[in-house]
N, C-alpha and C positions, 0 to 999 in steps of 0.2 A: 503493498501499499504506499508506501514512501516514495514510488514513481522515480526512484534512483534520487531524490531530495539529497544532498549534498549538506551536511551540519558545518559550520566553523571548526575551527579543531577547537578542543578540550583544552584550557587554558592552564597552565601548572599548577597555578592556586586552587586549580578544581579538580585535580588529578585523584581525589576518593570516591567521583562521580564517573569516571572512565570508563571506568568495567560495566554499568549500568549502561552505559550508551555503546558501550561495543558488544554486549550482547542485545539488545536493541535491534543494533545495525544488524550484525546475525539473523534474527527471526522476524526481519522486516518483510521477506518473500516467504515463510513457510509458518510464520501463527502471530499475524499481527496483533492477538491479544496480549502475549507477551512485549511486545515491540511497545506496546501502548503502554503498560504498566511499568516498563522498565524506563523508559524515557519520563513517565511522569515522576517516580520514584527519581531520578537523576535529578529532575528541575527541583522538586520539593527540597531534598538534599541540598544543592548547590545555593540555593537560596538562602538557605541557612549558612553556607560555609564562607559567601560570599563578599569577596572587600570590595563591591562595588565597580569594579576594572572594566573599561567601555568592550574589552574581548570578553567577559563573564558576562554584560547585559546583552550584548549581539547574540550569543549562545542560546542563552536565554530565550530572548526574543523569538529565535527561529523555532526552538523546543516548545512553545508557546503557540504557535502558529502551524505546528506541526500537529501538535495535540488536539489543536481544534478543529481543523480540517478533517484530520481522521477521524473524532467524534462524531463529526458531520456524516461524513462516509460511512459510519459504520454504526447510525445512530440504529439500526433494527436489531444489533449485538446486545445483548443483555449483557455480556460480560466485560462491555468498554462502558455502557451507560450507568450501568451501576455497580458500586463500587465492592458490595456484599458480593456479589454474582463474580465478581472479578477475582474478589480473594478466594472461591471455591474452585475460582478457575485453576 
């Protein structure tokens, strides 16, 4: 579902989220639900760790845009639109 979307490189200040972003990329074509929740978690964690640098903000905005677009495209997928269903997945 990423449609070949390229995200900015993860800044060194956000190294703890790099693993989740990598997992999301690996799952883009085979399991959009895992990709969605991995990116959402990376965003949430990244916002907590943020030093408010421009490169961090750029990545966060790209992630938010992707999450919003994917949620709209997958509006019928309860594992994406419902957090409890997503956790059960």
